[in-house]
N, C-alpha and C positions, 0 to 999 in steps of 0.2 A: 612673462608666464613660463617660458621654457627654463629660464634661470631659476625661478622659484621652485619648479618641479625638481630640478637638479639638486638644489639645496636640501629639500625635504628628503630626497633619496639618500644623500650623504648622511643626514642626521639619523635616519632609520638604521642605516648600515652601522654607524658608530655606536648606537645604543644597543642593538641586538646581536651584532655579529663580530664586533671587535676587530674586523679586518675590512678595510674599505678601499675602493678604487674609484677614481673620478672620471675615467674615460676608457673606452675600448672594452675588449673581452677581459674580464678579471682573471681568467685562468692563465693569460699570457705571462703574468708576473711570476708564475710558478713553473713555467715550461723549462725543461732541461734541453738545451740545444744539443748537447752531446756530453756523455760522461768521458772522462779521460781514459784513453786506451780501450774504448769499447768497439766491438765490431759494428759494421753498418747494419741498420735496421730500418724498417719503414713505419713502425708504430711510434706513438707519442709517449713521452714520459714527463712527469711533473713531480715537484717536491717543494717542501717549505714548511711554514709554521702557521698554526691557527691558535690564537689566544683562547683560553678556556675560562678566564675569570675577568670580571669587569675592570679590575685594577691593572690588568695586563702584566701580572707577575708570573703567570704560568703559560707556557706555549708548548704545544705538542707538535712533534715533527712527523711528517708523513712522506711517503713515496707512493706515487700512483702511476701505474703503467696500463695503457689501453690494451685491449685484446689485439693480437697480431693481425687478425683479419676481421672485417665487419664488426667492429666494436659495438655499433648501434644495435646489433642483434644478440648480443651476449650480456649476461648478468653482471652485476657489480658485486664483488666480494671484499669485505673488510677483514683483514687478518691481524690478530694480536698474538704476541708471544708470551711465554711464561716467565720463569725465574723464581720469584719476582725480585727486581724487575730486570728483564732482558730486552734487547732491541729486536723488534720485529723486522726492522730494516736490515740489520746486520745478519740475523739468522734466516728470516723468511725470504728476503730478497736475494742475498748474496751467497747463502749456503744451501737453502732448500729449493724453493720453487719460483724464484724470480727469473727474469729473462737472461741474466748474466751470472757467471761465476768467475771469481778471480783465479788466475793461474799465473803464478809468478808476479810480474808487474803489470799484466794486462788482464782484460776481461774477455772471456770466451762466451759464445752463445750457449745457453742452456736449452737443448733440444726438447726438454720435457718441462719447460716453463708452464706454469698454470695460466699465464696470459694467452696461451693458445686457445683456451676455452672460456676465459672470463676477463673482465676488466678488474685488475687487482689493486687494492688500496691497502697499504701496509702502514700501521700506526705504532710509533714508539710510545707506549703508555705503561705506567704513569710518568709524570714529570720526574726526571732523573734517569730514565731509561734511554739509552742511545743518545740522540741529539736533543731530545726533549728536556726542558729545564724549568726551574722556578728561580726567580731572582730573590725570592724570600726563602732562604735556606732552611728556616724552621719548618717549612712544609715537609721536608724530607725526614723529619724526626719519627713520625708514626704513621706511615702510609698504610692504607688498608683497601680491601676490596670495594667497599662502598665509595670511597674517594676516587678510585680508579674508574669505576663504572660511571660516576657522575661526570668526571672530566672527559671521559670518552664520549659521552652523550653530547656535552657541550662542543666537543670537537666536531662531531657529526653534524650538528646544527650549523656550525660555522662553515664546514666543508661543503655541505649541500647548498649553502647560500652562494658559494663561489662557483661550484661545479653543478649548477642548478638543473641541468638537463638530466642528470643521473637520478634525480628524485623519481623519475618515471621508469627507471630500470628495475627489474627484479633484483632483490637485494638479499645477500647471504652474509653471515658473520662466521668466521672460523678462528680457531686457535688451538694450541697444543699445550700439553704438560699442565702447568699451573694456569695457563691462559684461559681455560674455561671458567675460572673464577672471575675473570673479567668479562668474557663473552656472554655467559648465561645471564648475569645480572643486567648487563647492558641491553640484551634482547628483551628482558622483562620490562625494563624501563620504557623502551620503545613501544611495547605492547600496551602497558598500563597507561601511558600518556597519550595513546592513540595518535602517535605522530604519523605524518603522511609519507612514510617511507615504506616501500613495498617489500617488507621483510618476509621472506619465504621460508628460511630455515637456517640451520646451524650445521657446521662441520667441525668435529672435535677429534683431535689426534692424540693418542696416548694420554687421555685426560685424567686429571685428579677430580673425581666425582664424589667420593665418600671416603673420608680419612681412614677409618678402621678397615674397611674392605680392601681398599687399594694398597695400604701399607702392609697389611698382613698377607696379601697375595705375594709380596716379595719373598717371605719365608718359604712358601710352597714353591715358588719359582727357583729360588736358590737350591733347594733340595732336589727338585725334579730334574734340574740341569747339572747336577753333580758338583755344585759350588760349595755345598756344606755337607757334613756327614749326617748319618742317621741320628747320632747322639745329639748333635747341635740342633737338628730340626726338632727332635723330641723336646729339647729344652725350650725352644721357642713356643711349642704347643702347651707346655706345662708350667714353665717358670716365667717367661717374659717374651711376648711377641714384639714385632717391630713397632706397631702402633702404640703399645704400652710404653716402650722405651722413649719414643718421641713425645708422648704426652707428659711423661715424668720429666723429660729434658726441658720442655717448655715451661714447666712449673718450677724447675730448678731443684728438684728433689729426687734424683734417680737413686733407686735402691741398689744396694750392693749386688744382690742376686741378679737384678735386671741388667745392671751394667756389665757384670761378668758374662752373662749370656750373650749380650750384644757384641762384646769384644771378641768372644770366641768365634762368632759368625764373621766378624770383620776380618779376623786373622786368616780364615779359610777362603773367603770369597772376594776380598777386595784387591787381589792382585790383577784381576781382569777388570775391564771397564764395564760397569753394570748397565750402562746405557746401550751397550751392544756386546752381549756376553760372548758371542762367537767371533767377533771382529778383532783384528789386530790393531794395536795402537801405533800412533806416529811417534817413533822414538829416534833419538839421535844415535849416531853410529857407535858411540861408546857407552850406551845406556841399555841395560836389560829391563825387561818388563817388571821384574821383581824389585827393581830399584826405584821405580816411579811410584812413590807413595802419594802423589798428588793427582792420580788419574781420576779418582772418584770424588767429586765435590761433595757428594752425600756423606762421606765419612768425616767431613769437617763439622761445622756447626749448623749448616743449613739442612733442612729436610729435603729440599729439592734444589739441586744445582742446575747446571745446564751442560749438555754435552754435544759436541760435534767433534769430528776428527780434529785432533790438535793442530795438524798442519793447516787445515782449512781455516780454523779459528785464527791462527796467527796471520795467515794471508789476508783475510778480510779485515782484521784489525789494522794491519799495515796500510791497506788500501784506503780505508775510511779515515785514517789520520793524515792523509796527504792533503796539503793545502789546496791544490788544484781540484781535488775531488770534492772537498767541502764547498769550495766556491761554486762548482758546477751544480751541486745539490742545493744551493742556497741555505747551507747549514752552517752552524757556528757552535762553539763550545762556550757555555756560560756556567761558570763555577767549577769547571773541570779542566784539567790541563791536557787531557787526551781522551779520545773516544775509546770506549770499552764495550765488549759484547754484552756483558752484564755489569751492573753497577756494584761498586764496592759497598758491601753491607754495613761497613762502619760509617759510611757517608749517607747512603740512602737506606733508611731503616724501615723495612716492611714488617708489619705485624704478623709474625709466623703463626700466631694463634688462629688467624683466618683460614689456615689450611684445614682446620677441623670443622669448618662450616660445610655441611653437606650440600652438594649441588644437584644430586639426583632428583630430589623432589621438585626443585625449581625447574629443572630440565623437563621433568614429566609434565608440568603445567604448560610449558611451551609446546610440547608435543601434542598434548590434549587440545590446545587451541589451534592445531593444524599446521604447525611449523615443522616441516620435514627435516629430519635430523639424521646425519651420518656420524657414527662413532667408529673410528678405526684405530687399530693398534699394530705397530710394528712388533712382530712376535719375538724379537731378540732383545727386547727391553726388559730388564729386571727391576727398574726403578718404579715404573707404573705398568705392571705386567698385564697382559690380556686376560689372565685368569680372573682378576678382580673386575676389570672393565666388562667382560662378557657377563659376569654374574649380575652386575649393576644394571646393565641394559635389559637383561631378561627380567629383572625385578621391576623396572619401569614398565615394561610391556605387560607384566602380570597385574601390576597395580592399576593400569588403565584398561585392563581387559582387552588388550589388542590381540588380534588373530595372527598367527604365523602364516604368512603367505609365501615366503621363500624358506623352506626348511633348511636347516644347517647343511651346507654343501660347499664344495670347492668353487672358486672363481678363477678366471684365467686372464693372463696378459699374453697375447700371442698364443703359443702352443704350450706354455709352461703354467703350472699351478702357481697362482699369485697369492693365494690365501684361502681363507674360509669365511663364509658369510651366512647371516640369517637376517631376514626382513620381516617386519610386522605391518599389517594393514596396508598392503601394496606400497611399501617403501616409506610410509610415514616415519618409521623408525628402522634404521638399518645398522647392524654391527658387522664389521669386517676386520679380519686380520690381514696384514701385509707380510707375506712370507719373506723371511730374512731381513725384514725392516728393523731398524733400531728405534731409539726414542724419538728420532726425527726422521721418520721413514722416507719422506720426499728427498732427503739428502742421499741416503745410500741405496734406496730403491725408487729412483725417480720415474721410471717407465710404469711400474705397477701403481705407484701413487697417482700419477696423472690419469691412468686408465680408470681407476676407482673414482677419482674426483669428477672426471668427465661424465661417467655414468650417473653419478649422483645429481649433477646439475641438469642432466637430461631427463631426470625422473625415472631412470631405469635401474634395475638391479645390477650388481656387478656381473660382468659377462661370463657366460658359460663357454665351454670350448666349441 
């Protein structure tokens, strides 16, 4: 009888979860004993793959770190990154808010890691991002938001089957930049399918929510921060704004006038890094800032690239390409010769037209159904500026007839102003800027970002002085 029960369990596992274990705690197969050159810690780490299709041709890679203390009392947060597609493990874990940051050839403890306040699950999605892969390479030809959301949902179903106790934990989903195009549809799938996960809310950083508003906010940001002249700004208002340029670019028929206006803007403002307009760039000793014509991925063919400090990016890439690191992470390269922070767009082709799909209405429906949402913006980001984000959040609040319960005010980290914030319906929807934050604010403003995130998870407004 016991053997019969065991066989049934294995069959159910094989049919529904694509990842099976025949004895013991299934999470043990994913446990990281120790990452190479990491400092001593007391919390547990796990990583590995979950298949997301019945044919086992696609596997998504995850890194999961328990909260530093009392993990059973803290929520579970799933984090996805943008690009698309870029690695949430590379950027989220090792550059932004994971427990470690590479420094030279070693890992140092990140004192502002988000696993101080939550159990953090990082997912490389879609297949082709980071260590995630598809053995059917034709899958990479035309990836889109729907495919990413569906595969992410399959991942969650499989992951919760393995780490089953976390189904009882309060659950949040977060993402940044293009990431909300994955996060918001995934959350909607969970709600619509009435899945038994305790989804409480969303946290969105410097998000792409609505193509026209967000992209045209760039023009205002460039001008208001002195990156373009009055004349060029006037041209963007009367001849061709940024959203028009990219729409025409995606259709392959950019008008001469629009192209000329955009090029004038590029000539004036692209010498600085648009992902952190007041920050210095990581340059070699014999290279000036004006010589680095590759600092802004956005001036190439992509609407949204990714940015972190170039030195940090290089260090993380070197670390995650080490054989001992891949072994410790239970990771492998399938179809790629080396790990990259973001996938080569010539190999993994994401449908850029999906950038034009508005997310604000879908986000509004999740807020309306009671999912508490934090939207934050590093205020030094010119790629997805807070101007547009603040306008869109206010639009969602007005459309839902939400009441302002925290009027626009400063918030604090320690004794310093950390940003500005406004909340609606007792924190059901909150907008906050992170002062001096770049496109990835947890990277260059880690203390302020953690303070904001901790307040959000606690159901409190960003702190006053």
